[in-house]
A tleap script that builds the chain and sets N, CA, C and O, in Angstrom:
source leaprc.protein.ff14SB
mol = sequence {
  NMET ILE LEU GLN TYR ASP TRP GLY THR PRO
  LEU TYR ASP LEU SER ILE ASP LEU ARG TYR
  LYS ILE LEU ARG GLU PRO LEU GLY LEU LYS
  PHE ASP LYS ASP SER LEU GLU LYS GLU THR
  ASN CYS LEU HIE PHE GLY VAL PHE GLY GLU
  CYS TYR ASN ILE LEU ALA CYS LEU TYR LEU
  VAL PRO GLU LYS GLU GLY LEU HIE LEU LYS
  GLN MET ALA VAL ASP THR PRO PHE GLN ARG
  LYS GLY LEU GLY LYS LYS LEU ILE ASP ASP
  VAL GLU ASN THR MET LEU CYS LEU GLY PHE
  ASP SER ILE PHE MET HIE ALA ARG LYS THR
  ALA ILE GLY PHE TYR GLU LYS LEU GLY TYR
  THR LYS ILE GLY GLU GLU PHE GLU GLU VAL
  GLY ILE PRO HIE TYR LYS MET LEU LYS LYS
  ILE THR ALA LYS ARG CILE
}
set mol.1.N position { 118.002 34.536 111.280 }
set mol.1.CA position { 117.797 33.298 110.733 }
set mol.1.C position { 116.384 33.196 110.290 }
set mol.1.O position { 115.478 33.787 110.877 }
set mol.2.N position { 116.193 32.402 109.194 }
set mol.2.CA position { 114.773 32.075 108.716 }
set mol.2.C position { 114.389 30.680 109.020 }
set mol.2.O position { 115.049 29.706 108.659 }
set mol.3.N position { 113.131 30.620 109.799 }
set mol.3.CA position { 112.663 29.396 110.139 }
set mol.3.C position { 111.209 29.182 109.775 }
set mol.3.O position { 110.403 30.112 109.761 }
set mol.4.N position { 110.889 27.907 109.474 }
set mol.4.CA position { 109.481 27.572 109.289 }
set mol.4.C position { 109.101 26.991 110.631 }
set mol.4.O position { 109.891 26.329 111.304 }
set mol.5.N position { 107.881 27.258 110.986 }
set mol.5.CA position { 107.402 26.875 112.380 }
set mol.5.C position { 105.872 26.394 112.166 }
set mol.5.O position { 105.261 26.661 111.132 }
set mol.6.N position { 105.342 25.707 113.169 }
set mol.6.CA position { 104.052 25.218 113.141 }
set mol.6.C position { 103.035 26.173 113.990 }
set mol.6.O position { 103.359 26.910 114.922 }
set mol.7.N position { 101.822 25.998 113.487 }
set mol.7.CA position { 100.744 26.704 114.208 }
set mol.7.C position { 100.683 26.272 115.591 }
set mol.7.O position { 100.883 25.090 115.872 }
set mol.8.N position { 100.382 27.274 116.611 }
set mol.8.CA position { 100.284 27.026 117.972 }
set mol.8.C position { 101.552 26.940 118.720 }
set mol.8.O position { 101.554 26.752 119.937 }
set mol.9.N position { 102.705 27.081 117.979 }
set mol.9.CA position { 103.917 26.997 118.842 }
set mol.9.C position { 104.295 28.423 119.273 }
set mol.9.O position { 103.777 29.421 118.770 }
set mol.10.N position { 105.271 28.457 120.277 }
set mol.10.CA position { 105.617 29.783 120.715 }
set mol.10.C position { 106.104 30.774 119.501 }
set mol.10.O position { 105.791 31.964 119.551 }
set mol.11.N position { 106.790 30.316 118.530 }
set mol.11.CA position { 107.181 31.079 117.303 }
set mol.11.C position { 105.935 31.554 116.530 }
set mol.11.O position { 105.880 32.659 115.990 }
set mol.12.N position { 104.943 30.652 116.514 }
set mol.12.CA position { 103.715 31.177 115.846 }
set mol.12.C position { 103.070 32.341 116.681 }
set mol.12.O position { 102.594 33.325 116.114 }
set mol.13.N position { 103.070 32.213 117.913 }
set mol.13.CA position { 102.581 33.211 118.835 }
set mol.13.C position { 103.151 34.516 118.585 }
set mol.13.O position { 102.452 35.527 118.526 }
set mol.14.N position { 104.613 34.514 118.412 }
set mol.14.CA position { 105.336 35.742 118.127 }
set mol.14.C position { 104.970 36.346 116.878 }
set mol.14.O position { 104.918 37.568 116.744 }
set mol.15.N position { 104.682 35.423 115.839 }
set mol.15.CA position { 104.208 35.994 114.478 }
set mol.15.C position { 102.908 36.648 114.640 }
set mol.15.O position { 102.678 37.700 114.044 }
set mol.16.N position { 101.948 36.039 115.487 }
set mol.16.CA position { 100.627 36.744 115.616 }
set mol.16.C position { 100.830 38.129 116.196 }
set mol.16.O position { 100.209 39.075 115.710 }
set mol.17.N position { 101.726 38.312 117.284 }
set mol.17.CA position { 101.966 39.587 117.674 }
set mol.17.C position { 102.444 40.552 116.788 }
set mol.17.O position { 102.018 41.707 116.806 }
set mol.18.N position { 103.457 40.088 115.872 }
set mol.18.CA position { 103.921 40.998 114.905 }
set mol.18.C position { 102.811 41.372 113.875 }
set mol.18.O position { 102.598 42.531 113.519 }
set mol.19.N position { 102.169 40.353 113.458 }
set mol.19.CA position { 101.094 40.637 112.357 }
set mol.19.C position { 100.066 41.609 112.921 }
set mol.19.O position { 99.549 42.466 112.204 }
set mol.20.N position { 99.785 41.473 114.159 }
set mol.20.CA position { 98.799 42.350 114.871 }
set mol.20.C position { 99.252 43.802 114.797 }
set mol.20.O position { 98.574 44.730 114.356 }
set mol.21.N position { 100.601 43.883 115.332 }
set mol.21.CA position { 101.184 45.210 115.640 }
set mol.21.C position { 101.296 45.934 114.152 }
set mol.21.O position { 101.060 47.137 114.039 }
set mol.22.N position { 101.643 45.182 113.114 }
set mol.22.CA position { 102.100 45.903 111.944 }
set mol.22.C position { 100.753 46.002 110.945 }
set mol.22.O position { 100.452 47.058 110.389 }
set mol.23.N position { 100.055 44.878 110.805 }
set mol.23.CA position { 98.925 44.761 109.876 }
set mol.23.C position { 97.494 45.138 110.496 }
set mol.23.O position { 96.724 45.882 109.887 }
set mol.24.N position { 97.230 44.660 111.562 }
set mol.24.CA position { 95.903 44.624 112.166 }
set mol.24.C position { 95.581 45.943 112.934 }
set mol.24.O position { 94.633 46.673 112.645 }
set mol.25.N position { 96.470 46.173 113.949 }
set mol.25.CA position { 96.164 47.334 114.977 }
set mol.25.C position { 95.908 48.754 114.212 }
set mol.25.O position { 94.972 49.497 114.506 }
set mol.26.N position { 96.846 49.025 113.211 }
set mol.26.CA position { 96.579 50.285 112.614 }
set mol.26.C position { 95.195 50.345 111.876 }
set mol.26.O position { 94.717 51.445 111.597 }
set mol.27.N position { 94.593 49.269 111.580 }
set mol.27.CA position { 93.292 49.380 110.877 }
set mol.27.C position { 92.168 49.165 111.965 }
set mol.27.O position { 90.977 49.144 111.653 }
set mol.28.N position { 92.593 49.016 113.195 }
set mol.28.CA position { 91.544 48.720 114.258 }
set mol.28.C position { 90.951 47.287 114.228 }
set mol.28.O position { 89.814 47.005 114.608 }
set mol.29.N position { 91.896 46.389 113.710 }
set mol.29.CA position { 91.339 45.049 113.508 }
set mol.29.C position { 91.958 44.070 114.491 }
set mol.29.O position { 93.122 44.188 114.873 }
set mol.30.N position { 91.151 43.108 114.884 }
set mol.30.CA position { 91.684 42.129 115.902 }
set mol.30.C position { 91.643 40.705 115.241 }
set mol.30.O position { 90.929 40.465 114.267 }
set mol.31.N position { 92.433 39.809 115.819 }
set mol.31.CA position { 92.327 38.395 115.446 }
set mol.31.C position { 91.155 37.849 116.133 }
set mol.31.O position { 90.847 38.292 117.240 }
set mol.32.N position { 90.429 36.856 115.528 }
set mol.32.CA position { 89.461 36.004 116.348 }
set mol.32.C position { 89.888 34.594 116.315 }
set mol.32.O position { 90.696 34.216 115.467 }
set mol.33.N position { 89.394 33.811 117.179 }
set mol.33.CA position { 89.849 32.437 117.289 }
set mol.33.C position { 89.573 31.690 115.947 }
set mol.33.O position { 90.467 30.977 115.490 }
set mol.34.N position { 88.432 31.807 115.317 }
set mol.34.CA position { 88.098 31.082 114.113 }
set mol.34.C position { 89.105 31.410 112.944 }
set mol.34.O position { 89.511 30.511 112.208 }
set mol.35.N position { 89.467 32.627 112.806 }
set mol.35.CA position { 90.363 32.951 111.671 }
set mol.35.C position { 91.725 32.430 111.902 }
set mol.35.O position { 92.405 32.043 110.952 }
set mol.36.N position { 92.180 32.400 113.188 }
set mol.36.CA position { 93.560 31.791 113.506 }
set mol.36.C position { 93.467 30.376 113.418 }
set mol.36.O position { 94.485 29.799 113.037 }
set mol.37.N position { 92.387 29.637 113.711 }
set mol.37.CA position { 92.311 28.174 113.517 }
set mol.37.C position { 92.298 27.834 112.083 }
set mol.37.O position { 92.630 26.703 111.727 }
set mol.38.N position { 91.959 28.681 111.286 }
set mol.38.CA position { 92.092 28.277 109.717 }
set mol.38.C position { 93.618 28.337 109.242 }
set mol.38.O position { 93.964 27.957 108.123 }
set mol.39.N position { 94.451 28.824 110.151 }
set mol.39.CA position { 95.971 28.798 109.692 }
set mol.39.C position { 96.527 27.462 110.206 }
set mol.39.O position { 97.710 27.243 109.942 }
set mol.40.N position { 95.836 26.522 110.912 }
set mol.40.CA position { 96.423 25.272 111.324 }
set mol.40.C position { 97.403 24.525 110.312 }
set mol.40.O position { 98.529 24.183 110.674 }
set mol.41.N position { 96.934 24.295 109.066 }
set mol.41.CA position { 97.547 23.657 108.075 }
set mol.41.C position { 98.446 24.413 107.058 }
set mol.41.O position { 98.953 23.878 106.072 }
set mol.42.N position { 98.594 25.804 107.431 }
set mol.42.CA position { 99.289 26.696 106.657 }
set mol.42.C position { 100.869 26.628 106.927 }
set mol.42.O position { 101.298 26.227 108.009 }
set mol.43.N position { 101.695 27.034 105.903 }
set mol.43.CA position { 103.083 27.018 106.038 }
set mol.43.C position { 103.563 28.405 106.652 }
set mol.43.O position { 103.370 29.452 106.033 }
set mol.44.N position { 104.145 28.380 107.790 }
set mol.44.CA position { 104.463 29.682 108.506 }
set mol.44.C position { 105.948 29.887 108.502 }
set mol.44.O position { 106.693 28.953 108.797 }
set mol.45.N position { 106.399 31.045 108.187 }
set mol.45.CA position { 107.783 31.270 108.059 }
set mol.45.C position { 108.147 32.752 108.734 }
set mol.45.O position { 107.367 33.701 108.666 }
set mol.46.N position { 109.361 32.808 109.353 }
set mol.46.CA position { 109.689 33.989 110.008 }
set mol.46.C position { 111.113 34.222 110.002 }
set mol.46.O position { 111.895 33.282 109.859 }
set mol.47.N position { 111.544 35.542 110.164 }
set mol.47.CA position { 112.910 35.930 110.294 }
set mol.47.C position { 113.133 36.308 111.765 }
set mol.47.O position { 112.435 37.174 112.292 }
set mol.48.N position { 114.093 35.668 112.422 }
set mol.48.CA position { 114.310 35.733 113.809 }
set mol.48.C position { 115.733 36.214 114.066 }
set mol.48.O position { 116.676 35.825 113.378 }
set mol.49.N position { 115.865 37.109 115.122 }
set mol.49.CA position { 117.132 37.580 115.566 }
set mol.49.C position { 117.570 36.983 116.742 }
set mol.49.O position { 117.140 35.860 117.005 }
set mol.50.N position { 118.423 37.583 117.568 }
set mol.50.CA position { 118.849 37.052 118.875 }
set mol.50.C position { 117.728 36.758 119.790 }
set mol.50.O position { 116.709 37.448 119.805 }
set mol.51.N position { 117.925 35.691 120.586 }
set mol.51.CA position { 116.904 35.330 121.485 }
set mol.51.C position { 115.537 35.197 120.813 }
set mol.51.O position { 114.529 35.494 121.454 }
set mol.52.N position { 115.461 34.789 119.622 }
set mol.52.CA position { 114.284 34.376 118.767 }
set mol.52.C position { 113.209 35.527 118.796 }
set mol.52.O position { 111.999 35.306 118.748 }
set mol.53.N position { 113.803 36.834 118.885 }
set mol.53.CA position { 112.742 37.848 118.635 }
set mol.53.C position { 112.490 37.886 117.102 }
set mol.53.O position { 113.394 37.780 116.274 }
set mol.54.N position { 111.163 38.050 116.800 }
set mol.54.CA position { 110.722 37.976 115.420 }
set mol.54.C position { 110.908 39.430 114.756 }
set mol.54.O position { 110.565 40.479 115.303 }
set mol.55.N position { 111.464 39.330 113.580 }
set mol.55.CA position { 111.733 40.577 112.763 }
set mol.55.C position { 110.737 40.730 111.575 }
set mol.55.O position { 110.371 41.836 111.176 }
set mol.56.N position { 110.308 39.513 111.018 }
set mol.56.CA position { 109.465 39.440 109.857 }
set mol.56.C position { 108.814 38.174 109.842 }
set mol.56.O position { 109.253 37.218 110.481 }
set mol.57.N position { 107.644 38.117 109.046 }
set mol.57.CA position { 106.988 36.748 109.011 }
set mol.57.C position { 105.852 36.857 107.816 }
set mol.57.O position { 105.397 37.910 107.369 }
set mol.58.N position { 105.552 35.704 107.463 }
set mol.58.CA position { 104.470 35.485 106.498 }
set mol.58.C position { 103.966 34.141 106.600 }
set mol.58.O position { 104.579 33.313 107.274 }
set mol.59.N position { 102.777 33.816 105.918 }
set mol.59.CA position { 102.365 32.501 105.867 }
set mol.59.C position { 101.760 32.147 104.523 }
set mol.59.O position { 101.230 33.017 103.831 }
set mol.60.N position { 101.835 30.831 104.130 }
set mol.60.CA position { 101.103 30.394 102.807 }
set mol.60.C position { 100.084 29.422 103.031 }
set mol.60.O position { 100.118 28.570 103.918 }
set mol.61.N position { 99.090 29.598 102.113 }
set mol.61.CA position { 97.920 28.758 102.038 }
set mol.61.C position { 97.985 28.025 100.793 }
set mol.61.O position { 97.860 28.689 99.764 }
set mol.62.N position { 98.171 26.673 100.692 }
set mol.62.CA position { 98.092 25.961 99.428 }
set mol.62.C position { 96.545 25.962 99.033 }
set mol.62.O position { 95.650 25.557 99.774 }
set mol.63.N position { 96.371 26.478 97.752 }
set mol.63.CA position { 95.016 26.582 97.156 }
set mol.63.C position { 95.090 25.869 95.758 }
set mol.63.O position { 96.181 25.498 95.327 }
set mol.64.N position { 94.110 25.707 95.161 }
set mol.64.CA position { 94.007 25.245 93.795 }
set mol.64.C position { 94.802 25.882 92.746 }
set mol.64.O position { 95.367 25.261 91.846 }
set mol.65.N position { 94.823 27.246 92.916 }
set mol.65.CA position { 95.566 28.016 91.861 }
set mol.65.C position { 96.945 28.319 92.236 }
set mol.65.O position { 97.617 29.078 91.538 }
set mol.66.N position { 97.407 27.776 93.290 }
set mol.66.CA position { 98.796 27.833 93.717 }
set mol.66.C position { 98.914 28.203 95.252 }
set mol.66.O position { 97.976 28.047 96.033 }
set mol.67.N position { 100.058 28.670 95.587 }
set mol.67.CA position { 100.275 29.120 96.993 }
set mol.67.C position { 99.812 30.581 97.182 }
set mol.67.O position { 100.145 31.458 96.385 }
set mol.68.N position { 99.030 30.819 98.265 }
set mol.68.CA position { 98.517 32.183 98.593 }
set mol.68.C position { 99.375 32.720 99.774 }
set mol.68.O position { 99.290 32.260 100.912 }
set mol.69.N position { 100.175 33.692 99.424 }
set mol.69.CA position { 100.971 34.391 100.448 }
set mol.69.C position { 100.012 35.336 101.142 }
set mol.69.O position { 99.268 36.099 100.526 }
set mol.70.N position { 100.075 35.235 102.488 }
set mol.70.CA position { 99.228 36.101 103.290 }
set mol.70.C position { 100.013 36.632 104.480 }
set mol.70.O position { 100.916 36.012 105.040 }
set mol.71.N position { 99.582 37.830 104.803 }
set mol.71.CA position { 99.989 38.655 105.985 }
set mol.71.C position { 101.395 38.588 106.132 }
set mol.71.O position { 101.885 37.994 107.092 }
set mol.72.N position { 102.111 39.160 105.241 }
set mol.72.CA position { 103.537 39.450 105.413 }
set mol.72.C position { 103.772 40.620 106.249 }
set mol.72.O position { 103.077 41.602 105.990 }
set mol.73.N position { 104.615 40.711 107.202 }
set mol.73.CA position { 104.810 41.786 108.115 }
set mol.73.C position { 106.304 41.749 108.438 }
set mol.73.O position { 106.882 40.696 108.709 }
set mol.74.N position { 106.955 43.044 108.394 }
set mol.74.CA position { 108.201 43.290 108.824 }
set mol.74.C position { 108.088 44.335 109.928 }
set mol.74.O position { 107.447 45.373 109.765 }
set mol.75.N position { 108.774 44.011 111.136 }
set mol.75.CA position { 108.790 45.015 112.167 }
set mol.75.C position { 109.327 46.275 111.780 }
set mol.75.O position { 110.256 46.336 110.974 }
set mol.76.N position { 108.775 47.359 112.329 }
set mol.76.CA position { 109.135 48.656 111.873 }
set mol.76.C position { 110.528 48.993 111.745 }
set mol.76.O position { 110.946 49.528 110.719 }
set mol.77.N position { 111.344 48.690 112.810 }
set mol.77.CA position { 112.854 49.179 112.778 }
set mol.77.C position { 113.512 48.445 111.669 }
set mol.77.O position { 114.599 48.834 111.242 }
set mol.78.N position { 112.875 47.340 111.148 }
set mol.78.CA position { 113.775 46.459 110.085 }
set mol.78.C position { 113.184 46.657 108.732 }
set mol.78.O position { 113.654 46.039 107.777 }
set mol.79.N position { 112.191 47.472 108.587 }
set mol.79.CA position { 111.598 47.812 107.254 }
set mol.79.C position { 112.728 48.507 106.383 }
set mol.79.O position { 113.536 49.283 106.893 }
set mol.80.N position { 112.732 48.198 105.121 }
set mol.80.CA position { 113.619 48.891 104.120 }
set mol.80.C position { 114.981 48.512 104.378 }
set mol.80.O position { 115.873 49.305 104.077 }
set mol.81.N position { 115.281 47.303 104.942 }
set mol.81.CA position { 116.653 46.822 105.105 }
set mol.81.C position { 116.970 45.483 104.551 }
set mol.81.O position { 117.908 44.792 104.950 }
set mol.82.N position { 116.116 45.141 103.584 }
set mol.82.CA position { 116.228 43.848 102.825 }
set mol.82.C position { 115.683 42.621 103.493 }
set mol.82.O position { 115.795 41.543 102.909 }
set mol.83.N position { 115.079 42.693 104.714 }
set mol.83.CA position { 114.567 41.413 105.282 }
set mol.83.C position { 113.399 40.916 104.616 }
set mol.83.O position { 113.308 39.703 104.425 }
set mol.84.N position { 112.577 41.624 104.272 }
set mol.84.CA position { 111.462 41.256 103.560 }
set mol.84.C position { 111.732 40.458 102.255 }
set mol.84.O position { 111.144 39.412 101.979 }
set mol.85.N position { 112.765 41.105 101.406 }
set mol.85.CA position { 113.185 40.438 100.233 }
set mol.85.C position { 113.855 39.109 100.585 }
set mol.85.O position { 113.600 38.105 99.920 }
set mol.86.N position { 114.628 39.083 101.519 }
set mol.86.CA position { 115.443 37.813 101.984 }
set mol.86.C position { 114.231 36.742 102.379 }
set mol.86.O position { 114.304 35.580 101.979 }
set mol.87.N position { 113.274 37.134 103.071 }
set mol.87.CA position { 112.330 36.256 103.568 }
set mol.87.C position { 111.635 35.627 102.312 }
set mol.87.O position { 111.622 34.404 102.171 }
set mol.88.N position { 111.071 36.448 101.424 }
set mol.88.CA position { 110.381 36.010 100.239 }
set mol.88.C position { 111.276 35.126 99.346 }
set mol.88.O position { 110.838 34.103 98.820 }
set mol.89.N position { 112.578 35.568 99.187 }
set mol.89.CA position { 113.497 34.708 98.308 }
set mol.89.C position { 113.629 33.325 98.953 }
set mol.89.O position { 113.566 32.310 98.260 }
set mol.90.N position { 113.812 33.282 100.286 }
set mol.90.CA position { 113.956 31.970 100.954 }
set mol.90.C position { 112.711 31.149 100.678 }
set mol.90.O position { 112.788 30.012 100.213 }
set mol.91.N position { 111.544 31.751 100.975 }
set mol.91.CA position { 110.290 30.937 100.863 }
set mol.91.C position { 110.053 30.554 99.416 }
set mol.91.O position { 109.535 29.466 99.165 }
set mol.92.N position { 110.394 31.361 98.482 }
set mol.92.CA position { 110.106 30.954 97.048 }
set mol.92.C position { 111.125 29.764 96.719 }
set mol.92.O position { 110.705 28.819 96.051 }
set mol.93.N position { 112.346 29.777 97.130 }
set mol.93.CA position { 113.233 28.687 96.968 }
set mol.93.C position { 112.782 27.408 97.591 }
set mol.93.O position { 112.859 26.350 96.967 }
set mol.94.N position { 112.282 27.482 98.890 }
set mol.94.CA position { 111.682 26.335 99.563 }
set mol.94.C position { 110.602 25.722 98.871 }
set mol.94.O position { 110.526 24.507 98.691 }
set mol.95.N position { 109.674 26.649 98.440 }
set mol.95.CA position { 108.460 26.175 97.790 }
set mol.95.C position { 108.731 25.495 96.418 }
set mol.95.O position { 108.083 24.539 95.993 }
set mol.96.N position { 109.755 26.095 95.781 }
set mol.96.CA position { 110.088 25.515 94.385 }
set mol.96.C position { 110.690 24.144 94.635 }
set mol.96.O position { 110.463 23.224 93.850 }
set mol.97.N position { 111.479 23.978 95.749 }
set mol.97.CA position { 111.977 22.564 95.986 }
set mol.97.C position { 110.888 21.661 96.435 }
set mol.97.O position { 111.092 20.449 96.376 }
set mol.98.N position { 109.779 22.104 96.867 }
set mol.98.CA position { 108.574 21.199 97.279 }
set mol.98.C position { 107.700 21.090 96.002 }
set mol.98.O position { 106.637 20.476 96.092 }
set mol.99.N position { 108.029 21.582 94.943 }
set mol.99.CA position { 107.170 21.235 93.683 }
set mol.99.C position { 106.191 22.301 93.377 }
set mol.99.O position { 105.384 22.079 92.475 }
set mol.100.N position { 106.152 23.499 94.049 }
set mol.100.CA position { 105.230 24.567 93.757 }
set mol.100.C position { 105.860 25.404 92.680 }
set mol.100.O position { 107.087 25.484 92.616 }
set mol.101.N position { 105.070 26.041 91.820 }
set mol.101.CA position { 105.643 26.963 90.671 }
set mol.101.C position { 105.105 28.317 90.573 }
set mol.101.O position { 105.456 29.098 89.689 }
set mol.102.N position { 104.180 28.617 91.559 }
set mol.102.CA position { 103.649 29.996 91.619 }
set mol.102.C position { 103.229 30.374 92.931 }
set mol.102.O position { 102.923 29.495 93.736 }
set mol.103.N position { 103.176 31.667 93.256 }
set mol.103.CA position { 102.696 32.230 94.439 }
set mol.103.C position { 101.836 33.446 94.061 }
set mol.103.O position { 102.176 34.230 93.175 }
set mol.104.N position { 100.716 33.565 94.769 }
set mol.104.CA position { 99.880 34.699 94.495 }
set mol.104.C position { 99.500 35.407 95.821 }
set mol.104.O position { 99.603 34.794 96.883 }
set mol.105.N position { 99.056 36.709 95.774 }
set mol.105.CA position { 98.683 37.281 96.957 }
set mol.105.C position { 97.740 38.395 96.627 }
set mol.105.O position { 97.599 38.837 95.487 }
set mol.106.N position { 97.073 38.846 97.734 }
set mol.106.CA position { 96.364 40.192 97.725 }
set mol.106.C position { 97.127 41.120 98.444 }
set mol.106.O position { 97.122 41.142 99.674 }
set mol.107.N position { 97.921 42.047 97.607 }
set mol.107.CA position { 98.767 42.967 98.209 }
set mol.107.C position { 98.148 44.375 98.468 }
set mol.107.O position { 97.340 44.864 97.678 }
set mol.108.N position { 98.521 44.957 99.511 }
set mol.108.CA position { 98.061 46.314 99.812 }
set mol.108.C position { 98.675 47.145 98.626 }
set mol.108.O position { 99.769 46.882 98.125 }
set mol.109.N position { 97.847 48.189 98.225 }
set mol.109.CA position { 98.398 49.007 97.256 }
set mol.109.C position { 99.517 49.721 97.572 }
set mol.109.O position { 100.234 50.101 96.647 }
set mol.110.N position { 99.845 50.013 98.867 }
set mol.110.CA position { 101.046 50.708 99.338 }
set mol.110.C position { 102.282 49.827 99.227 }
set mol.110.O position { 103.423 50.276 99.337 }
set mol.111.N position { 101.978 48.477 98.992 }
set mol.111.CA position { 103.197 47.546 98.911 }
set mol.111.C position { 103.479 47.082 97.537 }
set mol.111.O position { 104.435 46.334 97.336 }
set mol.112.N position { 102.666 47.499 96.527 }
set mol.112.CA position { 102.805 47.000 95.136 }
set mol.112.C position { 104.205 47.226 94.597 }
set mol.112.O position { 104.720 46.306 93.961 }
set mol.113.N position { 104.907 48.413 94.794 }
set mol.113.CA position { 106.193 48.568 94.302 }
set mol.113.C position { 107.219 47.520 94.812 }
set mol.113.O position { 108.015 46.988 94.038 }
set mol.114.N position { 107.173 47.235 96.163 }
set mol.114.CA position { 108.048 46.263 96.813 }
set mol.114.C position { 107.878 44.893 96.030 }
set mol.114.O position { 108.861 44.281 95.610 }
set mol.115.N position { 106.665 44.477 95.869 }
set mol.115.CA position { 106.367 43.089 95.299 }
set mol.115.C position { 106.767 43.116 93.838 }
set mol.115.O position { 107.305 42.116 93.362 }
set mol.116.N position { 106.536 44.230 93.060 }
set mol.116.CA position { 106.980 44.246 91.655 }
set mol.116.C position { 108.483 44.266 91.513 }
set mol.116.O position { 108.974 43.868 90.456 }
set mol.117.N position { 109.246 44.697 92.488 }
set mol.117.CA position { 110.681 44.562 92.442 }
set mol.117.C position { 111.141 43.225 92.562 }
set mol.117.O position { 112.235 42.900 92.102 }
set mol.118.N position { 110.320 42.345 93.199 }
set mol.118.CA position { 110.576 40.942 93.410 }
set mol.118.C position { 110.117 40.058 92.301 }
set mol.118.O position { 110.339 38.847 92.306 }
set mol.119.N position { 109.452 40.696 91.317 }
set mol.119.CA position { 108.940 39.930 90.108 }
set mol.119.C position { 107.559 39.534 90.180 }
set mol.119.O position { 107.128 38.662 89.426 }
set mol.120.N position { 106.743 40.184 91.136 }
set mol.120.CA position { 105.279 39.886 91.181 }
set mol.120.C position { 104.632 40.932 90.186 }
set mol.120.O position { 105.067 42.072 90.022 }
set mol.121.N position { 103.490 40.368 89.520 }
set mol.121.CA position { 102.822 41.222 88.615 }
set mol.121.C position { 101.342 41.273 88.924 }
set mol.121.O position { 100.699 40.267 89.226 }
set mol.122.N position { 100.774 42.627 88.827 }
set mol.122.CA position { 99.357 42.786 89.242 }
set mol.122.C position { 98.595 42.102 88.287 }
set mol.122.O position { 98.960 42.107 87.111 }
set mol.123.N position { 97.449 41.436 88.690 }
set mol.123.CA position { 96.394 40.749 87.958 }
set mol.123.C position { 95.090 41.417 88.303 }
set mol.123.O position { 94.691 41.435 89.468 }
set mol.124.N position { 94.426 41.961 87.326 }
set mol.124.CA position { 93.083 42.503 87.476 }
set mol.124.C position { 93.291 43.790 87.977 }
set mol.124.O position { 94.365 44.392 87.967 }
set mol.125.N position { 92.044 44.257 88.489 }
set mol.125.CA position { 91.697 45.632 88.973 }
set mol.125.C position { 91.865 45.754 90.518 }
set mol.125.O position { 91.938 44.810 91.305 }
set mol.126.N position { 91.911 46.957 90.785 }
set mol.126.CA position { 92.093 47.219 92.253 }
set mol.126.C position { 90.749 46.781 92.920 }
set mol.126.O position { 89.684 46.886 92.311 }
set mol.127.N position { 90.833 46.278 94.212 }
set mol.127.CA position { 89.660 45.976 94.992 }
set mol.127.C position { 89.930 46.253 96.472 }
set mol.127.O position { 91.060 46.436 96.926 }
set mol.128.N position { 88.938 46.267 97.099 }
set mol.128.CA position { 88.983 46.595 98.655 }
set mol.128.C position { 88.962 45.447 99.469 }
set mol.128.O position { 88.111 44.588 99.238 }
set mol.129.N position { 89.877 45.279 100.513 }
set mol.129.CA position { 89.824 44.241 101.410 }
set mol.129.C position { 90.265 44.858 102.800 }
set mol.129.O position { 91.114 45.747 102.867 }
set mol.130.N position { 89.648 44.337 103.870 }
set mol.130.CA position { 89.817 45.088 105.178 }
set mol.130.C position { 89.840 46.517 105.180 }
set mol.130.O position { 90.527 47.183 105.955 }
set mol.131.N position { 89.003 47.025 104.212 }
set mol.131.CA position { 88.822 48.542 104.195 }
set mol.131.C position { 89.920 49.312 103.505 }
set mol.131.O position { 89.981 50.534 103.634 }
set mol.132.N position { 90.771 48.653 102.792 }
set mol.132.CA position { 91.900 49.392 102.142 }
set mol.132.C position { 92.088 48.755 100.696 }
set mol.132.O position { 91.718 47.615 100.417 }
set mol.133.N position { 92.672 49.578 99.865 }
set mol.133.CA position { 92.826 49.093 98.423 }
set mol.133.C position { 93.984 47.966 98.323 }
set mol.133.O position { 95.044 48.072 98.939 }
set mol.134.N position { 93.678 46.915 97.509 }
set mol.134.CA position { 94.522 45.853 97.242 }
set mol.134.C position { 94.567 45.549 95.746 }
set mol.134.O position { 93.695 45.960 94.981 }
set mol.135.N position { 95.554 44.855 95.374 }
set mol.135.CA position { 95.608 44.297 94.048 }
set mol.135.C position { 96.088 42.743 94.176 }
set mol.135.O position { 96.910 42.415 95.031 }
set mol.136.N position { 95.537 41.849 93.296 }
set mol.136.CA position { 95.978 40.566 93.230 }
set mol.136.C position { 97.260 40.516 92.541 }
set mol.136.O position { 97.352 41.134 91.481 }
set mol.137.N position { 98.276 39.865 92.991 }
set mol.137.CA position { 99.557 39.766 92.359 }
set mol.137.C position { 100.051 38.266 92.220 }
set mol.137.O position { 99.779 37.428 93.080 }
set mol.138.N position { 100.722 38.006 91.196 }
set mol.138.CA position { 101.223 36.666 90.974 }
set mol.138.C position { 102.692 36.593 90.426 }
set mol.138.O position { 103.214 37.495 89.770 }
set mol.139.N position { 103.295 35.413 90.774 }
set mol.139.CA position { 104.642 35.318 90.340 }
set mol.139.C position { 104.861 33.835 90.116 }
set mol.139.O position { 104.616 33.017 91.003 }
set mol.140.N position { 105.307 33.507 88.963 }
set mol.140.CA position { 105.814 32.218 88.585 }
set mol.140.C position { 107.215 32.042 89.106 }
set mol.140.O position { 108.136 32.773 88.739 }
set mol.141.N position { 107.360 31.055 89.972 }
set mol.141.CA position { 108.753 31.066 90.735 }
set mol.141.C position { 109.661 30.040 90.013 }
set mol.141.O position { 109.252 28.952 89.609 }
set mol.142.N position { 110.863 30.465 89.895 }
set mol.142.CA position { 111.899 29.684 89.256 }
set mol.142.C position { 113.215 29.627 90.069 }
set mol.142.O position { 113.344 30.428 90.995 }
set mol.143.N position { 114.155 28.787 89.809 }
set mol.143.CA position { 115.266 28.604 90.505 }
set mol.143.C position { 116.115 30.013 90.419 }
set mol.143.O position { 116.201 30.670 89.382 }
set mol.144.N position { 116.622 30.312 91.457 }
set mol.144.CA position { 117.546 31.634 91.427 }
set mol.144.C position { 118.969 31.316 91.137 }
set mol.144.O position { 119.475 30.273 91.553 }
set mol.145.N position { 119.608 32.164 90.454 }
set mol.145.CA position { 120.956 31.951 90.224 }
set mol.145.C position { 121.868 32.328 91.416 }
set mol.145.O position { 121.690 33.350 92.078 }
set mol.146.N position { 122.821 31.464 91.637 }
set mol.146.CA position { 123.647 31.841 92.858 }
set mol.146.C position { 125.038 32.507 92.331 }
set mol.146.O position { 125.881 32.897 93.138 }
savepdb mol mol.pdb
quit
C-alpha cells in the first residue's frame, strides 16, 4: 500500500532507515539533525508491505519552480519489480489533484533511464552532487488514462 506520512512519525523513521541504507551508506554519508529538520514541511510517501515494512519511499519539497522530488529509494529485494514506477505514478496523480503541474529532481546518472521511461526529461548538463554525477530532470504531469 502507498501511504503519505508526516515528518517525525514512525513511518518517517522507517523511510530514513531505508534512505540511509540505499542512498547514503554506500557513499559513506550520514544524516544530520539539521538536514532532517528541513524535511518537516515536505510531503513524504512510501510503499509499505505487511506489518508496515517499508519497500520504497520518496519525498517532495514545494519550491518556486515546482515540486522537487528527493531521495527516492527502493529496497534492494524490490528493485526492478515496478514498485518505483507505482510510487511515482501515485505521487504524480496525487500532486496533480492538489494543483501541481510539474515535478523536477536531481537524478543520479545511474537512474536516468528509469526516469526517462516515466516521462522525465534531462535539463541541462551533468553536474556533481554528493560526489556522484547527476542530471536535473523535469516532467509536466498530466492525468493518466485508466
